[in-house]
C-alpha positions as CSV (number, residue, x, y, z in Angstrom):
1,X,0.0,0.0,0.0
2,X,1.5,3.3,-1.1
3,X,0.9,6.8,0.4
4,X,1.8,10.5,-0.1
5,X,5.3,10.0,1.3
6,X,6.0,7.4,-1.4
7,X,4.7,9.8,-4.1
8,X,7.0,12.5,-2.8
9,X,10.1,10.2,-2.5
10,X,9.6,8.8,-6.0
11,X,8.8,12.1,-7.7
12,X,11.7,14.0,-6.1
13,X,14.0,11.2,-7.2
14,X,13.4,12.1,-10.9
15,X,15.6,14.6,-12.7
16,X,14.4,18.2,-13.0
17,X,11.4,17.8,-10.7
18,X,10.2,20.6,-8.4
19,X,7.6,20.4,-5.8
20,X,5.0,23.2,-5.8
21,X,3.8,24.5,-2.4
22,X,0.4,23.1,-1.8
23,X,-1.8,21.6,0.9
24,X,-0.9,18.1,-0.4
25,X,1.7,17.3,-3.1
26,X,2.2,18.8,-6.5
27,X,5.2,17.9,-8.7
28,X,6.2,19.4,-12.0
29,X,9.0,19.1,-14.6
30,X,9.7,21.8,-17.1
31,X,6.7,23.7,-15.5
32,X,4.3,20.9,-16.4
33,X,2.4,18.9,-13.8
34,X,2.8,15.2,-13.8
35,X,1.4,14.1,-10.4
36,X,-0.5,15.9,-7.7
37,X,-2.9,15.3,-4.9
38,X,-6.6,15.2,-5.9
39,X,-8.5,18.4,-5.2
40,X,-11.9,16.9,-4.5
41,X,-14.9,19.2,-5.1
42,X,-18.3,18.4,-3.8
43,X,-21.4,20.6,-4.5
44,X,-21.9,23.1,-1.7
45,X,-18.8,22.2,0.2
46,X,-15.2,23.6,0.2
47,X,-12.6,21.8,-1.9
48,X,-10.7,19.1,0.0
49,X,-7.1,18.1,-1.0
50,X,-7.0,14.3,-0.9
51,X,-3.5,13.1,-0.3
52,X,-4.7,9.5,-0.5
53,X,-5.5,10.0,-4.2
54,X,-3.0,11.0,-6.8
55,X,-3.8,12.7,-10.1
56,X,-1.5,11.3,-12.8
57,X,-0.8,12.6,-16.3
58,X,-1.3,9.7,-18.7
59,X,-0.6,11.3,-22.1
60,X,-3.7,10.6,-24.1
61,X,-7.3,9.5,-24.0
62,X,-6.5,5.9,-25.1
63,X,-4.2,5.4,-22.2
64,X,-6.7,7.0,-19.8
65,X,-9.4,4.7,-21.0
66,X,-7.2,1.6,-20.8
67,X,-6.4,2.3,-17.2
68,X,-10.0,3.2,-16.3
69,X,-11.4,0.1,-17.9
70,X,-8.6,-2.3,-17.1
71,X,-8.2,-1.4,-13.4
72,X,-11.4,0.2,-12.2
73,X,-10.6,-0.5,-8.5
74,X,-7.4,1.6,-8.8
75,X,-8.2,4.4,-11.3
76,X,-11.2,6.7,-11.7
77,X,-12.1,10.0,-13.2
78,X,-14.9,12.6,-12.8
79,X,-16.6,15.0,-15.2
80,X,-14.1,17.8,-14.4
81,X,-11.4,15.8,-16.0
82,X,-13.4,14.9,-19.2
83,X,-11.2,15.4,-22.3
84,X,-8.0,15.7,-20.2
85,X,-5.3,13.0,-20.2
86,X,-5.5,12.6,-16.4
87,X,-6.6,9.8,-14.1
88,X,-7.0,9.6,-10.4
89,X,-5.2,6.8,-8.6
90,X,-6.3,5.4,-5.2
91,X,-2.8,5.1,-3.5
92,X,-3.9,2.4,-1.1
93,X,-4.5,0.1,-4.1
94,X,-0.9,0.0,-5.4
95,X,2.5,-1.1,-4.1
96,X,5.6,1.0,-4.3
97,X,6.9,-0.7,-7.5
98,X,3.7,0.0,-9.4
99,X,3.5,3.5,-8.1
100,X,7.1,4.2,-9.2
101,X,6.2,2.8,-12.7
102,X,3.2,5.1,-13.0
103,X,4.9,8.2,-11.7
104,X,8.0,7.6,-13.9
105,X,5.8,7.2,-17.0
106,X,3.9,10.4,-16.2
107,X,7.2,12.3,-15.6
108,X,8.7,10.9,-18.9
109,X,5.7,12.2,-20.9
110,X,6.1,15.7,-19.4
111,X,9.9,16.0,-19.2
112,X,11.6,17.8,-22.1
113,X,13.4,15.6,-24.7
114,X,17.0,15.4,-23.5
115,X,18.2,16.1,-27.0
116,X,16.2,19.3,-27.4
117,X,16.9,22.7,-25.9
118,X,14.1,25.2,-26.6
119,X,13.4,24.6,-30.3
120,X,16.9,23.5,-31.3
121,X,18.3,20.0,-31.3
122,X,21.4,19.5,-29.2
123,X,24.0,17.3,-30.7
124,X,26.9,15.6,-28.7
């Protein structure tokens, strides 16, 4: 069973990652979010930051649907995330190895290509 401390340890172990000050956790690479705590919104109630749920960048709608359909006990979404390549992950449902895989994949999709600086290709 993983938790917010595991998310923090894994995310901060990746190159170029910064943690944004928040009530939960919020990690970015190249100013792009790749994993953060779920800001739950319920009608008529204040927003609650859920550190037991991580929002993960998944790249595209096909990957999102594959996770939602393939592992519905782990992943979910809500109407506020319709059309966005993001899923929510119940941290209690994954072990550290799977969490590391998911966070690393999210980071990899958001990190800049190591062979590109700005809009020019860097050659060794």
